[in-house]
C-alpha positions as CSV (number, residue, x, y, z in Angstrom):
1,M,16.0,-50.2,-112.9
2,A,16.5,-51.2,-109.3
3,R,13.7,-50.5,-106.8
4,K,14.7,-48.4,-103.8
5,S,14.2,-50.1,-100.3
6,S,13.1,-46.9,-98.6
7,P,9.3,-46.5,-98.3
8,T,9.5,-42.7,-98.8
9,I,10.2,-40.6,-101.8
10,L,12.1,-37.5,-101.5
11,Q,10.6,-34.2,-102.7
12,E,13.3,-33.8,-105.2
13,E,12.6,-37.0,-106.9
14,L,9.0,-36.2,-107.4
15,Y,9.5,-32.4,-108.4
16,P,12.9,-31.8,-110.0
17,P,14.0,-28.2,-109.7
18,S,13.2,-26.3,-112.9
19,A,15.2,-23.5,-114.4
20,A,13.3,-20.7,-113.0
21,H,13.9,-22.1,-109.4
22,L,17.6,-22.5,-110.3
23,R,17.8,-18.6,-111.5
24,E,16.1,-17.5,-108.3
25,G,18.5,-19.2,-106.1
26,D,21.3,-17.8,-108.1
27,A,19.9,-14.3,-107.6
28,R,19.7,-14.8,-103.8
29,E,23.2,-15.9,-103.5
30,D,24.4,-12.8,-105.5
31,I,22.4,-10.6,-103.2
32,D,24.1,-12.2,-100.0
33,D,27.4,-11.7,-101.8
34,A,26.7,-8.1,-102.2
35,R,26.0,-7.7,-98.5
36,L,29.2,-9.0,-97.7
37,L,31.0,-6.5,-99.6
38,D,33.4,-3.8,-97.9
39,L,31.3,-1.3,-96.1
40,D,34.0,1.4,-96.9
41,A,33.4,1.2,-100.5
42,D,32.8,4.7,-102.1
43,E,29.9,3.9,-104.1
44,E,26.9,2.4,-102.4
45,S,23.4,1.7,-103.6
46,P,20.9,4.5,-102.7
47,F,18.4,1.9,-101.8
48,L,20.3,0.3,-99.0
49,R,20.6,1.2,-95.3
50,G,23.7,3.1,-94.3
51,Q,26.4,0.6,-93.2
52,K,28.7,3.1,-91.3
53,R,29.1,2.8,-87.5
54,V,28.1,5.8,-85.7
55,S,29.9,6.5,-82.3
56,A,27.4,7.1,-79.3
57,R,28.4,9.2,-76.3
58,R,27.7,7.7,-73.0
59,S,26.8,9.6,-69.8
60,T,29.2,9.7,-66.7
61,L,26.2,8.8,-64.4
62,P,24.0,5.8,-64.7
63,K,20.4,6.3,-65.8
64,K,18.8,5.3,-62.3
65,T,21.2,7.6,-60.4
66,A,20.2,10.4,-62.8
67,N,16.5,9.7,-62.2
68,N,17.0,9.7,-58.4
69,L,18.8,13.0,-58.7
70,L,15.9,14.6,-60.7
71,W,13.5,13.5,-57.9
72,A,15.6,14.9,-55.2
73,A,15.8,18.2,-56.9
74,V,12.1,18.4,-57.4
75,A,11.5,17.4,-53.7
76,A,14.0,20.1,-52.6
77,G,12.2,22.7,-54.5
78,A,8.8,21.8,-53.1
79,I,10.4,21.9,-49.4
80,C,11.8,25.4,-50.2
81,I,8.4,26.5,-51.5
82,A,6.7,25.1,-48.4
83,G,9.4,26.7,-46.0
84,L,8.7,30.1,-47.7
85,G,5.1,29.7,-47.1
86,A,5.5,28.7,-43.4
87,A,7.8,31.5,-42.9
88,W,5.2,33.9,-44.3
89,L,2.5,32.3,-42.2
90,Y,4.7,32.5,-39.1
91,H,5.4,36.2,-39.7
92,Y,1.7,36.8,-40.2
93,G,0.4,35.1,-37.2
94,E,3.2,36.7,-35.0
95,H,2.3,40.4,-36.1
96,S,-1.2,40.3,-37.0
97,W,-3.6,41.8,-34.5
98,R,-6.3,39.0,-35.1
99,F,-4.4,36.7,-32.8
100,R,-4.1,38.8,-29.8
101,V,-6.1,38.5,-26.7
102,E,-8.0,41.7,-26.5
103,S,-9.7,41.5,-23.1
104,S,-10.9,39.3,-20.3
105,D,-14.0,38.7,-22.4
106,N,-11.8,36.6,-24.6
107,I,-10.9,34.3,-21.7
108,E,-13.8,31.7,-20.9
109,V,-13.6,30.1,-17.4
110,T,-15.8,27.0,-16.4
111,G,-16.2,24.8,-13.4
112,M,-16.0,27.8,-10.8
113,Q,-18.0,27.6,-7.6
114,N,-15.8,28.5,-4.8
115,V,-12.9,30.0,-6.7
116,S,-13.5,33.7,-7.6
117,K,-12.9,35.2,-11.1
118,S,-10.4,37.6,-9.5
119,Q,-8.3,34.8,-8.4
120,I,-8.3,33.3,-12.0
121,M,-7.5,36.7,-13.5
122,E,-4.4,37.0,-11.1
123,V,-3.0,34.3,-13.1
124,M,-4.5,34.8,-16.6
125,G,-4.5,38.6,-16.6
126,S,-0.9,38.8,-17.8
127,D,-2.1,37.2,-21.2
128,I,-4.2,40.0,-22.1
129,G,-2.7,41.8,-25.1
130,R,-0.4,38.9,-25.8
131,N,-0.3,36.8,-29.0
132,I,-2.3,33.6,-28.4
133,F,0.4,31.5,-30.0
134,F,3.1,32.8,-27.4
135,I,0.9,32.0,-24.2
136,P,2.7,29.3,-22.1
137,L,-0.2,26.9,-21.5
138,A,1.8,24.5,-19.2
139,Q,3.0,27.4,-16.9
140,Q,-0.4,28.9,-16.6
141,K,-1.8,25.5,-15.7
142,A,0.8,25.0,-13.1
143,Q,0.0,28.5,-11.5
144,L,-3.7,28.0,-11.5
145,E,-3.3,24.7,-9.5
146,Q,-1.4,26.7,-6.7
147,I,-4.8,28.2,-5.8
148,P,-5.9,26.3,-2.7
149,W,-9.5,25.5,-4.0
150,V,-8.1,24.4,-7.5
151,E,-7.3,20.6,-7.6
152,S,-6.7,20.5,-11.4
153,A,-6.9,23.0,-14.3
154,S,-6.5,23.0,-18.1
155,V,-5.9,25.8,-20.4
156,M,-6.7,25.7,-24.2
157,R,-6.2,28.1,-26.9
158,F,-8.7,28.5,-29.7
159,V,-7.9,30.4,-32.9
160,P,-8.0,33.4,-33.5
161,N,-7.7,35.0,-30.0
162,R,-9.7,32.9,-27.6
163,L,-8.6,31.1,-24.4
164,K,-10.6,28.6,-22.5
165,V,-9.8,27.5,-18.7
166,E,-11.5,24.6,-17.2
167,I,-11.4,24.3,-13.3
168,H,-11.9,21.4,-11.2
169,E,-12.3,22.4,-7.4
170,R,-11.5,20.4,-4.4
171,T,-14.2,18.7,-2.2
172,P,-14.1,19.8,1.3
173,V,-14.7,17.1,4.0
174,A,-14.4,18.9,7.4
175,F,-13.3,22.2,9.1
176,A,-9.9,22.5,10.4
177,R,-8.9,24.8,13.3
178,V,-5.2,26.0,12.6
179,G,-4.2,28.6,15.2
180,P,-6.7,31.5,15.4
181,R,-8.2,30.7,12.0
182,M,-10.9,28.4,11.0
183,S,-10.5,26.6,7.4
184,L,-12.0,24.0,5.3
185,I,-9.9,20.8,4.4
186,D,-10.2,18.2,1.8
187,A,-9.4,14.5,2.0
188,G,-5.7,14.9,1.1
189,G,-5.1,17.6,3.8
190,T,-5.1,20.9,1.8
191,L,-6.4,23.8,3.6
192,M,-9.1,26.1,1.7
193,E,-10.5,29.4,3.0
194,L,-14.2,29.6,4.0
195,T,-16.6,30.9,1.5
196,P,-20.0,32.5,2.1
197,K,-21.4,30.7,-0.8
198,H,-22.1,27.3,0.9
199,K,-22.9,26.2,4.5
200,Y,-21.6,22.9,5.7
201,S,-22.3,20.5,8.7
202,F,-18.8,19.2,9.1
203,P,-17.0,18.6,12.4
204,V,-14.0,20.5,13.3
205,I,-10.6,18.8,13.0
206,L,-7.9,19.6,15.7
207,G,-4.3,18.9,15.8
208,M,-3.5,20.6,12.4
209,N,-0.4,22.9,12.3
210,A,0.0,25.8,9.6
211,G,3.7,24.8,8.7
212,E,3.3,21.0,8.4
213,P,3.5,19.6,4.9
214,L,0.8,17.5,3.3
215,S,2.7,14.2,3.9
216,T,2.0,14.7,7.7
217,R,-1.6,15.7,7.2
218,A,-2.4,13.0,4.8
219,P,-2.4,10.0,7.3
220,R,-4.7,12.0,9.7
221,M,-7.1,12.7,7.0
222,K,-7.0,9.1,6.1
223,T,-7.9,8.1,9.7
224,Y,-10.6,10.7,9.9
225,A,-12.2,9.4,6.6
226,E,-12.1,5.8,8.0
227,M,-13.7,6.9,11.3
228,V,-16.6,8.7,9.5
229,R,-17.1,6.0,7.0
230,E,-17.4,3.4,9.9
231,L,-19.7,5.7,12.0
232,D,-22.1,6.1,9.1
233,S,-22.0,2.5,7.9
234,S,-24.9,1.3,9.9
235,G,-27.3,4.1,8.5
236,G,-27.2,5.9,12.0
237,R,-25.2,8.9,10.5
238,Y,-23.5,9.4,13.8
239,S,-20.8,11.6,12.3
240,Q,-23.5,14.6,12.2
241,D,-23.4,14.4,16.1
242,L,-19.7,15.4,16.3
243,S,-18.6,18.9,16.7
244,E,-14.8,18.2,17.0
245,V,-12.3,15.5,16.1
246,D,-8.9,15.5,17.7
247,L,-6.4,13.9,15.4
248,S,-3.2,15.0,17.4
249,D,-2.6,11.5,18.5
250,L,-3.6,8.8,15.8
251,E,-3.4,6.2,18.4
252,D,-6.2,7.9,20.6
253,V,-8.7,9.7,18.3
254,K,-10.9,11.9,20.4
255,V,-14.4,13.1,19.4
256,R,-16.4,15.9,21.0
257,V,-20.2,14.8,20.9
258,N,-22.6,17.8,20.5
259,D,-25.2,16.8,23.1
260,A,-28.0,19.2,24.2
261,A,-27.3,18.2,27.9
262,G,-23.7,19.1,27.4
263,D,-20.9,18.3,25.0
264,V,-18.7,15.2,26.0
265,L,-15.3,14.2,24.9
266,V,-15.2,10.6,23.9
267,H,-11.9,8.6,23.5
268,L,-12.4,6.2,20.7
269,G,-8.9,4.8,20.3
270,S,-7.4,3.9,16.9
271,S,-10.0,1.3,15.6
272,D,-13.5,-0.3,16.1
273,Y,-14.9,3.3,16.2
274,L,-18.6,2.3,15.6
275,R,-18.8,-0.3,18.4
276,R,-17.0,2.1,21.0
277,Y,-19.4,5.1,20.0
278,K,-22.4,2.8,20.4
279,I,-21.3,2.0,23.9
280,Y,-21.4,5.8,24.7
281,V,-24.7,6.4,23.1
282,T,-26.2,3.4,25.2
283,H,-25.0,4.6,28.6
284,A,-24.6,8.3,28.3
285,Q,-27.9,9.0,30.0
286,G,-27.2,6.7,32.8
287,W,-23.7,8.2,33.4
288,R,-25.3,11.7,33.6
289,Q,-27.5,10.5,36.4
290,Q,-24.6,8.7,38.2
291,F,-22.1,11.5,37.9
292,Q,-22.6,15.2,38.7
293,K,-21.2,16.3,35.4
294,L,-20.2,14.1,32.5
295,E,-17.1,15.7,30.8
296,S,-15.3,12.7,29.1
297,V,-15.5,9.1,28.6
298,D,-12.5,6.9,27.8
299,L,-13.5,3.8,25.7
300,R,-10.1,2.7,24.6
301,Y,-9.6,-0.3,26.8
302,E,-11.6,-3.6,26.6
303,N,-14.0,-4.4,29.4
304,Q,-13.1,-1.1,31.0
305,I,-14.8,2.3,30.7
306,I,-13.3,5.4,32.5
307,V,-15.5,8.4,33.2
308,N,-14.2,11.8,33.6
309,P,-10.4,10.9,33.3
310,E,-7.7,13.4,33.6
311,L,-7.4,15.5,30.5
312,Q,-3.8,16.0,30.5
313,R,-3.4,15.1,26.8
314,T,-6.0,17.8,25.8
315,V,-4.7,19.8,22.8
316,K,-4.1,23.5,23.7
317,T,-5.9,25.5,21.2
318,T,-5.6,29.1,20.2
319,A,-8.5,31.4,20.7
320,L,-10.3,32.4,17.5
321,T,-10.3,35.9,16.3
322,P,-13.7,37.6,16.3
323,V,-13.7,37.8,12.5
324,A,-12.7,34.1,12.2
325,A,-15.4,33.0,14.7
326,K,-18.1,35.0,12.8
327,A,-17.1,33.4,9.4
328,A,-17.0,30.0,11.0
329,A,-20.5,30.4,12.4
330,A,-21.8,31.6,9.0
331,A,-20.1,28.5,7.4
332,G,-22.0,26.1,9.7
333,V,-19.4,25.4,12.4
334,K,-21.2,24.0,15.4
335,P,-21.2,26.4,18.5
336,A,-19.4,23.8,20.7
337,A,-16.4,23.8,18.4
338,L,-16.1,27.7,18.7
339,V,-15.3,27.6,22.3
340,T,-11.6,27.6,23.5
341,R,-10.9,25.1,26.1
342,L,-7.8,25.1,28.4
343,P,-6.3,21.9,29.8
344,P,-6.5,21.5,33.5
345,H,-2.9,22.5,34.2
346,D,-3.4,25.7,32.1
347,R,-6.6,26.9,33.9
348,T,-5.1,29.9,35.5
349,L,-6.5,33.5,35.6
350,P,-4.9,35.7,33.1
351,K,-2.9,38.7,34.5
352,P,-4.6,42.1,34.4
353,A,-3.7,44.5,31.5
354,F,-3.1,47.3,34.0
355,E,-3.2,47.9,37.8
356,L,-4.5,50.9,39.8
357,T,-2.7,52.1,42.9
358,E,-4.7,53.6,45.9
359,K,-4.1,57.4,44.7
360,K,-5.3,56.5,41.3
361,L,-8.5,54.8,42.7
362,D,-9.6,58.0,44.6
363,P,-7.2,60.9,44.3
364,K,-9.8,63.4,46.1
365,A,-10.1,61.1,49.3
366,G,-6.5,62.3,50.5
367,A,-7.6,66.0,50.1
368,V,-10.8,65.5,51.8
369,T,-9.0,63.6,54.8
370,K,-6.4,66.5,55.1
371,K,-9.2,69.2,55.2
372,A,-11.3,67.4,57.8
373,A,-8.3,67.1,60.0
374,A,-7.6,70.9,59.8
375,T,-11.1,72.0,60.6
376,K,-12.1,69.4,63.2
377,P,-9.2,68.3,65.7
378,K,-11.8,66.5,68.0
379,V,-12.7,64.1,65.1
380,K,-9.0,63.6,64.6
381,K,-8.6,62.5,68.3
382,T,-11.6,60.3,68.0
383,A,-10.1,58.8,64.8
384,A,-6.9,58.3,66.7
385,K,-8.4,56.7,69.7
386,G,-10.6,54.6,67.1
387,K,-7.4,53.6,65.4
388,A,-5.7,52.6,68.6
389,A,-8.7,50.5,69.7
390,A,-8.8,48.9,66.2
391,G,-5.0,48.2,66.5
392,A,-5.7,46.5,69.8
393,K,-8.5,44.5,68.6
394,K,-6.5,43.5,65.5
395,A,-3.6,42.2,67.7
396,A,-6.2,39.8,69.4
397,Q,-7.6,38.7,66.1
398,P,-6.0,36.5,63.5
399,A,-4.0,38.2,60.8
400,R,-5.9,39.3,57.7
401,P,-4.6,39.4,54.1
402,V,-2.5,42.3,53.3
403,K,-4.8,43.6,50.6
404,S,-7.6,43.9,53.0
405,V,-5.7,45.7,55.5
406,V,-4.4,48.1,52.8
407,A,-7.9,48.8,51.7
408,K,-9.1,49.4,55.3
409,K,-6.2,51.8,56.0
410,S,-7.0,53.9,53.0
411,Y,-10.2,55.1,54.4
412,A,-9.7,55.2,58.1
413,G,-9.2,58.9,58.2
414,S,-11.9,59.9,55.8
415,A,-14.5,60.5,58.9
416,G,-17.6,59.1,57.0
417,S,-16.5,60.1,53.6
418,K,-18.0,57.9,50.9
419,P,-15.6,55.9,48.9
420,S,-15.6,56.0,45.0
421,A,-17.5,53.4,42.9
422,A,-14.3,51.5,42.1
423,V,-13.1,51.4,45.7
424,A,-16.6,50.1,46.8
425,K,-16.5,47.4,44.2
426,T,-13.2,46.3,45.4
427,Q,-14.3,46.2,49.0
428,A,-17.6,44.2,48.1
429,A,-15.4,41.7,46.3
430,Q,-13.1,41.3,49.5
431,G,-15.8,40.9,51.9
432,P,-17.1,43.2,54.8
433,S,-14.4,44.8,57.1
434,Q,-14.5,44.0,60.7
């Protein structure tokens, strides 16, 4: 027997297949052949799984699209429920008495010092009885800021029925004389009414008009603030000595100094206020000794000082009413600022409100003269001779004013009768008759 050259021995050579294994292999082949039989055979083994194909119905929408639609339906349902709840809450909040502002006690106001509660309630009073959710907060805020003393305001609502108003007031920096009234003014040029709660020591600003816009007043107030800041920068507090500040001409700022020896108008120009004012403070006493009356000093020019110049550019102010003058004095306005001064070309005597004729001065004088003439004819001749002599004397002397002649002629025939008090006062003012 020939030997194999292969070093390995196959399993079949070592263990030849037995009869049992052959029978088992044949059985497996039979089973496989049975599975390959026609599935449509009538008789099938009860122990085998059904071999018929079952037809499955497929959906018209993909599975992902169906899931998305399902979630959308759920969300829509939730939104509908939330909408119904919101509608119910809105209806409840609109008609419930719990959300109505019952009285002014439900309106809290803070920050008031010069603004009165009545001014606030003129704006917020219309909200009493209204639903708190329907109060226009922005509109009420704008109306509150129209009050002169209010610089800014805020209006807030608090559930169920309470309002809170916060006021920030303006800060006055000076008095302002506008026409026949005296007011307070802030740094922006807004005019405020005087209040009896506080007393200030501000100077009075001249040159403001009632109808001018804030854009015109703002530059003037900026100049005023710059001047005050410069005068007080060295610690001298010179602004406390000023009673008036004339801002009608920004190129020539004029201040009236409240001096015990008499107030003086000082021209400071448009810059370098502190240095020029110190010149006045240093030389004021010497100028008073040199001049009979110190009324004004012009310090606008370099190396030149003009004392008592012509006040042709003085602002013509309107006299304060008695009520305004009393309120201004109570608020702290200096007495020198309460005086109404007229420029030189306007210093004319006012016309009298009424004029009395000779008959109205002494209506009984004519009757007494007629009666004396009827009873005493000799006196009449004497009076006539005296009148003739007076006429001759008058021709030799220079002519007198017509007014004096008329006053003398009125009582020539009264024959020693005493004139009335009004006529006597008139004659005393005219001088003794010759």
